[in-house]
C-alpha positions as CSV (number, residue, x, y, z in Angstrom):
1,X,41.2,3.7,-173.0
2,X,44.0,1.1,-173.5
3,X,46.9,0.7,-171.1
4,X,50.4,0.0,-172.3
5,X,52.3,-2.5,-170.3
6,X,56.0,-1.3,-170.2
7,X,57.2,-5.0,-170.1
8,X,55.6,-5.7,-173.4
9,X,57.8,-5.0,-176.4
10,X,56.8,-1.8,-178.2
11,X,58.2,-1.7,-181.8
12,X,58.7,1.7,-183.5
13,X,57.6,2.4,-187.1
14,X,58.6,4.8,-189.9
15,X,62.3,5.7,-190.0
16,X,62.7,4.0,-186.6
17,X,61.4,0.7,-187.8
18,X,63.3,-2.2,-186.2
19,X,64.0,-0.3,-183.0
20,X,61.8,-1.0,-180.0
21,X,61.4,-0.6,-176.3
22,X,60.8,-3.2,-173.6
23,X,60.9,-2.5,-169.9
24,X,63.7,0.1,-169.3
25,X,65.7,-0.9,-172.4
26,X,65.8,0.1,-176.1
27,X,66.6,-2.5,-178.7
28,X,68.3,-1.9,-182.1
29,X,67.4,-3.7,-185.3
30,X,70.5,-5.8,-184.9
31,X,69.2,-7.0,-181.5
32,X,71.6,-4.9,-179.3
33,X,70.2,-3.8,-176.0
34,X,70.7,-0.2,-175.0
35,X,70.6,1.0,-171.4
36,X,69.4,4.5,-170.6
37,X,72.9,5.6,-169.7
38,X,74.1,4.4,-173.1
39,X,71.9,7.0,-174.8
40,X,73.9,9.9,-173.2
41,X,76.6,9.3,-175.9
42,X,74.2,9.8,-178.9
43,X,74.9,13.5,-179.3
44,X,78.7,12.9,-179.3
45,X,78.3,10.0,-181.8
46,X,76.1,12.1,-184.1
47,X,78.6,15.1,-184.0
48,X,81.5,12.8,-184.8
49,X,79.5,11.3,-187.8
50,X,78.6,14.8,-189.0
51,X,82.2,16.0,-188.9
52,X,83.3,12.8,-190.7
53,X,80.7,13.4,-193.5
54,X,81.9,17.1,-193.9
55,X,85.5,16.1,-194.0
56,X,84.9,13.4,-196.6
57,X,82.8,15.8,-198.7
58,X,85.6,18.4,-198.6
59,X,88.2,15.8,-199.7
60,X,86.2,14.6,-202.7
61,X,87.0,16.3,-206.0
62,X,84.2,18.4,-207.3
63,X,82.4,17.2,-210.5
64,X,83.1,19.3,-213.6
65,X,80.9,20.0,-216.6
66,X,81.8,18.6,-219.9
67,X,82.0,21.4,-222.5
68,X,80.6,19.3,-225.3
69,X,77.5,17.8,-223.6
70,X,77.0,20.3,-220.7
71,X,76.4,17.3,-218.5
72,X,78.2,16.9,-215.1
73,X,80.9,14.4,-215.1
74,X,83.0,13.3,-212.2
75,X,86.7,12.9,-212.3
76,X,88.2,9.5,-212.6
77,X,88.9,9.0,-208.9
78,X,85.9,10.9,-207.6
79,X,84.8,8.1,-205.3
80,X,88.2,7.5,-203.7
81,X,89.3,9.7,-200.8
82,X,92.8,9.1,-199.3
83,X,92.1,10.0,-195.7
84,X,95.7,9.9,-194.5
85,X,96.8,12.3,-197.2
86,X,93.9,14.7,-196.6
87,X,94.4,14.8,-192.8
88,X,98.2,15.4,-193.3
89,X,97.5,18.3,-195.7
90,X,94.8,19.8,-193.4
91,X,97.1,19.5,-190.4
92,X,100.0,21.2,-192.2
93,X,97.7,24.1,-193.3
94,X,96.4,24.5,-189.8
95,X,99.8,24.4,-188.1
96,X,101.5,26.5,-190.8
97,X,103.9,23.7,-191.7
98,X,104.5,22.2,-195.2
99,X,107.2,23.0,-197.7
100,X,109.3,25.9,-196.3
101,X,110.4,27.0,-199.8
102,X,113.9,27.6,-201.2
103,X,114.7,30.6,-199.0
104,X,114.1,28.9,-195.7
105,X,117.0,28.4,-193.3
106,X,118.0,25.0,-192.1
107,X,116.7,24.1,-188.7
108,X,119.1,24.0,-185.9
109,X,117.1,21.6,-183.8
110,X,119.2,19.1,-181.8
111,X,117.5,15.7,-181.3
112,X,118.2,14.4,-177.8
113,X,119.1,10.8,-177.4
114,X,119.5,8.6,-174.3
115,X,123.2,7.9,-174.8
116,X,124.8,4.5,-174.8
117,X,122.9,1.6,-173.3
118,X,124.2,-0.9,-170.7
119,X,124.6,-4.5,-171.8
120,X,121.4,-6.4,-171.2
121,X,121.3,-9.7,-169.4
122,X,120.0,-12.6,-171.3
């Protein structure tokens, strides 16, 4: 039976190729060293990445079928997603904002200001 010395570098294989362990640390393929406490954030990072992928997939135009050939063809801008515009539209839908329409009343919101400023010393 062979013994593994935890101070020898152990390289992982398969989809984890390039990652490795040595002592109490994990190493990335780029050579970054990860402490055990750093790994507590993996779940959050994976969830953020998953949400990003879903948001980008929703923002992309769907491919359409060409009537003549029956093949799927993407629209001209299918690879470009304008994130700022997508997030603005999504926020407006969620908050019920957007174009109020022709029959909407003018808002009577008063914007407060600080008043006149004193002269500043130079």
